[in-house]
N, C-alpha and C positions, 0 to 999 in steps of 0.2 A: 570905194565902197563908203555906203551911207546907209545908217542905219536909222535915220530920222524919217517919221512918215510925212508926206506931204502937207503942207500948210491948210490944205482943203480939209484934208482928212482930221487934221488936230482940231479946227473949228467945228468940224462934223461931230468930232469927239465931246466937245464943251457941249453942245446942243442935247446930245443924247444926254449926256450925265446931268444935264440940269433938268431934262423930262424925267428921269430916273429916281432923280432926288425929290422933285415935287409931285409926281403923280403917283409913283410905285412904292417907294421907301414907308411912306406914313401909314400905308395899307398892308403890307406885305406880310406882316406877322399874324395880322387876323385873316388875310387871306388862306394861308398857311394853317392856321387853326381850324377853321371853318370849312375847308376844302373848296373855296370859291373860284369860280373862272370868271374873271372879271371882264367880260365883254366889253364894255364902255372903253376900259383903258386899251385892250387890245385893237379896238376902232379907232381911238387915238396913237396908237401907234402907227398905224396905217396913214392917218392923216399926217403924220411927221413924214411920211414917204419909206420907211423903215422895209416893208415889206416888199419893196419894187425895186431895192438898190442894184440887184445884180442884172436886172431885165432890160431890154431896149425900149427907148421912149416911144416907140410906136403903140406899145402896149400901155403905157401908163406908168413904166418903170423910170429908172434915172441914167441905166447904161453905166452904173458904176462895176467897180471890181469886186472880188472875194475879198480883197484887203479892208475895203470900206464895210462891207458887211461884217466882218471879224470885229471892226472897232465899235459896232451898233452892239453886238453880243455881249462883246466885252464889258461894256460899260452897263447894260442891262444885269450882267450876271455878278457885276458887283453888288448889286443890291437885292434881286432876286432871281434865281435859277429858274424858278417855275416861268417867269415871262420871258427869260432869255431861251429856253427851250421851245416855247412857244413861236418865238419869230426864227429862230433855227429851222425849227421843223415845218413851217409854215414857207420857207423860201425853199430851202435844202431840199424838203421831203415832198411839200406839197406841190409848189408850182414850178419846181425846176423840171421835173419830168416831162411836163407839158412845153415848157418854154425849148427844151433839148430835142426831144423827140414828136412832138405833135404836128399835125397837119396845119396848114395856115385857117383852116376852119375851126380845128381845136383851140388853136391861141387866140383868134378874136373872141371865140364864146368864151372862154375861162379866164385868161390871165389879165385883162383889164381889172376885174374886182380882185384877183388874188394878190395884184400888185397893189392895188389901191387898200388893203387889208378890209376890205367891206367883206371878203369871203375867206376862209381857209381850205387849204385841201389835205387830203391824209394819204399815207404812202403803206399798202397793206403788202407786207412782205412777209413779216414774221408770223409763224403759225405756232399753234401749241405744241406740234412736236418738230418743229423746223425753225431753229433758232439761227444759230450760226451756220448750221447746215440749210442755208436758203434755197439751196438746190433741190432739197427732199420735199417742197411744195406737195402738197396734196389736192389743194383746190384746184377744182376743174373748171374749164370754159368749153362747151360744146356748141358748135354753131349749129342753128335751127336754120338750113336753107329754105325750108318752105316759107319763113318770115323774115327772115336777113337778121337774125337776132341771135346774140350770144346768151347761152343759158349758164350761170355761174352757181357752182356749189360748193361751198367748203367753210371753212373756219380762220379766222385771222385772231392775232393775239398783241396787245400791248401798242395799240396804233395811236399814235399823239394827234390830237385836234381832229379826231372821227366824229366826235358827238357833241360838238359845241352848237349853239344857236346860229353860228355864221359859217358852218361846215357846208361847203357846197358840192364836194366830191370827194372819194376815195380811189385811188388808182391801183387796184389788185394785180399781183403777179397769180396766175393761174396756168395749168397743163392744158394747151390746147389741141395736143397731139402725142404721140410716143417721142419722150426725149426732146419735148417742145414746151416751154415757157413763155407765153406773152403776157403782155401788159394790158390791160383793159379798164376803161373809166367808165366809174359807177357813181352817178349824181346822187346825192343824198335824198332821201325818201323814195327811191326806187322800190317798187314792192319785191319782196325778198330779201331786202338788206336790212337786217337786225342789228341795232346798236345795244349793245350789252349794257349792264350797269356798269359803271365807274368801278375802277379798281380802288380796294383798300391799299396805299402805297406807304411804304416808308418816307418816302421825299416826295419833291416835285407835286406836293397838294394841291396848287393852284393852276396846274396843268391837266389838260384835258386828256385822258387815256381809258378806251375801252378795248373789249374786244368784240368782234365784229362775226355776224354769221350769215352765210348767203344760203339761201333755199329757193332754188328753180328763180333765181333772180335774173330778169331779162332786160339787157341793152341792145339799142343797134348796132349793127355790124361794124360801121363807122366808128364805134367807141374805142375800136382797137388803137393801142397807143403804139408807134413806131413800128417796126417791122414784125410782122408774127414770127414767133419763135425767138426774137430777139429780148424778150422781157429781162431775162435774167441778166443777160450781159449789159442792157441797158441800166437796169438798178446799181449794179455793182460800179457803174461809171460813177453814177450819181452820189454813191457812198464817198467816193473820195473827195469831193467839196464838203459834203455834210461832215467828215470827218475833222477836217481843219476847223470848220464852225462850233465843233464842239470843244475842239481843243482851245478855241477863244473862251467859251463859256468856262472850261476849267481854270484858265488864265484869270479871268476877272473874279473867281472865287477865290483862289491862292492871293491876289492882291489884298483882297478885303480881309482876309484871315492875317496878313502880315499887319497892315495898317490896324484893325481891332488890337491885336497881340501887341503890338510897341505901345498903343495908346493905353491899354490895361496895363500893361507893365510899368509905365512911367508913375501910373494913378495909384496902384494897389500896394501897399504898403503891408510888409511882414518882417518882425525881428526889428523894426524902427527904421527900415529902407524902404524903397522903391524895388518891388521884386525883380525890376529890369537891371539891378545892381549886381545879382547874382548871374554867375556863369551859367548855371543850369537853365536859365530863364533867356540869356540875352543869347545863347549858343543856338536855342530853338530857334528864336527870331532871327538869327543870322542866316541859319540853313534855309529858312523861308523865303529869304532875300534871294539866295541862291536859286531857288526853284522858281521863284516869279520870273528872273532873269532868262533863266534857260526855257522856261515856258513861252516865254514871249519872243525869243529868237526863233525857236523851233515853229512857233505858230505862223509868225509872220513871213518868216523865209517859205514857207509852205505857200502861204498866200499869195505872195510875190511870184513863185513860179507858177501857180495858175493864170495869174493876171498876165504873165508875159508869155502865156502859150507853151509854155515847156513841159516836159514829164514831172509830176509832182507825186504820184502814187505812194515811193518810198517815203516822200517828205511827209506826207499825210499822214502815214501810218506810224512814223517816227514822232508827229506833234501829238496826234490822238493819245499815244500809249504813254507818251511822257508826262504829259500835262494832265491825263486824267487820274494817272496814280499820284502823280506829283499833288493834286486836288484832295485826293482821300488822305495822304500824309499830313498836308498843312491844316485841313480842319481837324485832324485830331489832336495835332499839337497844338493849335490854338485853343480847342476844348479843354486840354489838359492847363494850358496856362492860365485859362479863366478859372479852372479848379471848380468848385461845386456851381458857381457861377454859370459856367459852361454847360452844364447838364441842365439848366433851366431853358424851357422853350424861348422865354422872352429875349434871350441874347441872341444876335445874328449867329454866332459861330455854331451854334447847336443846329440852327436850323441849315446852316450849310454843310454840318456834319452829315446829318441825314440824306441832304440834297446831292451829296457827291458821289456817295457809291454807285448810282447808276452810269455815271460816266465812264465807268471801267466796264461797262455791259453794254450800252445802247449804241448802235451804229457799228458794232463790230467789238465783240469783246476785246481786251488784253493778248487775250489767247491769240485771236485772229488776227491783230497787229503784229504781233512777235513771228506767226507764220508769213505776210508777206513780207516783213523784212527779211527774215530766213530765206525765202526763196528769191528775194532781190539780191543777195549775196552768193546765189549761185547753188544754194544747199538743197539737196534732193528730197524736199519736204512733201509728204502726202498730206 
């Protein structure tokens, strides 16, 4: 039993950590305050090879596994969750559906730029009335056989990376017949695809998130992704990998909260002593240390199973459930340790407190993860 990452992964971690410290950390507070999506930094992340990590070399990827992607996301999340989710969504939700289910022509057309980080893709699953109930999709795609085109009508909500200057496509789930949900690629700028105004969000202010409206939006019949009627199943399988990546993001958040809390507890003095000398503070830091270790073990076990080609749905759900809830607890605790300063936006823990809540919601709520785990235990959950 070996809990160490490979020497290659540790060397890669150092490279990403250095990039995060030099290119992201000095600007993260301003991006958050001004709601800026830093396209230039995202392009630099692409030049570093981050967006192509798990994809085949023939399309410009590195051929690395989910473990390596988790290392990159964890290091970015230590500095800024917005940039970490931009990478996570760009890989797990934007490029992975095409890599897993696309035809060779679709892969050749879209993957090279997605792998290079020159372009971003969106994942159009969630709708205003169909969040956790993704099977309740109302968006429709009707095949116009006279022109050989899909005609899409509907609305999607909370779609990451869908309205940036470098967004090249969004893959939509849509009803293509009775009881049939399919996936269809819609290139950015297609007539009938409207990108709504950006959301006013609690956190992730430097991440791009929009609602999307489809009004008689026409794309060629060959833009069908995978088998007709298999779109919902395809996206569910994609989400398993994404949940492990979200766990890595939560892990990075917990680790920074722990490091910042320990630093502050040694520096801040109260009643003549460092506040870390009081059990009330020291025990909270100890609890965060346990959270960080548990989160690391759950996350990288799930990633390792995926890289070994073994079943990992249950482990992905456990990792996502525990780490996301632990991140919310860790950010709340860190904010408490910082006291009044923790309530001020210029402290990293304040931003992380706001950023962490979505981790319990995105890519499957905590309730959905418990449902998956319960069914895995053999319980007759509906």
